[in-house]
N, C-alpha and C positions, 0 to 999 in steps of 0.2 A: 261931866268931867270936872275933877277938882281944880281949884285955882292954884296959882303958883306956890303959895305957902303950904297948902295941903299936900301938894306933890312932894315938896321938900321934906315935910314931916313924915310922909309915907315912905320915902326912900331912906330916911334916917332910921325909921322903925324897921324897915326891911334889913338894913345893914346890922342893926342891933340883934334882930331875930336870927340872922344867919352867921353871926360872928363865929360861933363854935363850929358850924358846918364848914366855913371857909378855911379854917385851920386844918381840917382833916381831909379835904378833898383836893384833887388835882385842879390847878387854876384854870385849866382848859375844859374841865368836865362840869356839866351842870348837876351831876348826880348828887343828891343829898340836899339841894337847895329847896327852900319852901316857895310855893306860889302864893302870892297875896292878891287881894282884890281891893280896889279903891273904895268900894262901897258894898253894902250887903246886896247880894244878887237875889232876884225874884226866882220863884220856882220855874217859871218859863225860861228865864235866862240859863239856869242850871241845866235844863233839858237841851239847850243849844250848845253846850260845851261837852265835847267828847274827848276824854282823856286817853292817853297812850303812854305807857311807861311812867305812870304816876301812882304813888301810893297814898292812901288816905289814913292818917293817924288821928283819931278823934275828929276834930274839925279842921285839921291841917292837911294840906296837899303838898306832897314832897316828890321831887323828881327822882325816879327810881332807877334810872339807867343813864348811860353815857352817850347815847345816840343823838340826843338833842331834839328828837321828835316827841313833843310833850302833849299837844292837844290839837284839836280841830274845832273851830267855831263855825256854826251854821246859823242860818236864819231863813226858814222857808217863808215865802210870800208870793202872792199872785203877780207882783210887779218886781222885776229883776232889780231895778234901781233901789227900791225900798228894802229889798232883801239884803242887798249889798250894804246900804247905810246901817241897817240894824246889826248886821254881823260885825262891821267895823266899830260901831259904837260899843258893842260888848267887848271887843278886843281892847278898847281904850280903858276898860275897867280892870285889866289884868296887869299885875306887876311881876316881872320876871327878869332876872339879870340876863343881859345879852340877848334879849328877846328879838327875834326877827320873824318876819312873815311877808308873804306876797301882798303887794298893794294893787295888783292888777286883776284880782279874781273877779270874773264877770264882765270886765270891761269890753273884751272882744265881742261878747254876746250883745251887750247893751249898744255898743257903737256900730256894729256891723251885722252880725248874724240875725239879731232880732228884726231888723228892718227887712232883710232878705226873706226871712220866714213869713213876715206879714205880707210882703209883696207877692209871695207865692201862695198865700192863702192858708198857711199852716197855723198861724196865730190869729 
C-alpha cells in the first residue's frame, strides 16, 4: 500500500486525468471515469479482477455505464482467511471515485460456518 504522500499524488493524478470527464458527466454517475491502480498489477492479480460495465481503451479502463457495478475481485485459496486477505489487498490497489464495497465477505464462513462444517466432518 502506498504511503500518505503517494496516495495524495495518486489522487491529484486521478483528478487531473478525469477533469475533462467530470465536466461532461452527471455528478452522480460514474460513467466515463477512469479506473486507476496504485501500482502495476501482476498477471495473477489481473486474473482476479472481473470487470463489468467497464471499457478498455488502450491501457485505460473506463466505467462504461451508470449502474455503479464495476468489478468483482476474487482470490482463490485453500484457506478462507488467506483468500480474504489477498482479495482485500488487491482492492487496496484500486483507485475509483466514490468506491464502495462490502467489508464482510467471508466473515460469516470464517467465524461460524467453517467451525460447524469441521465439527460435522465436512472439512
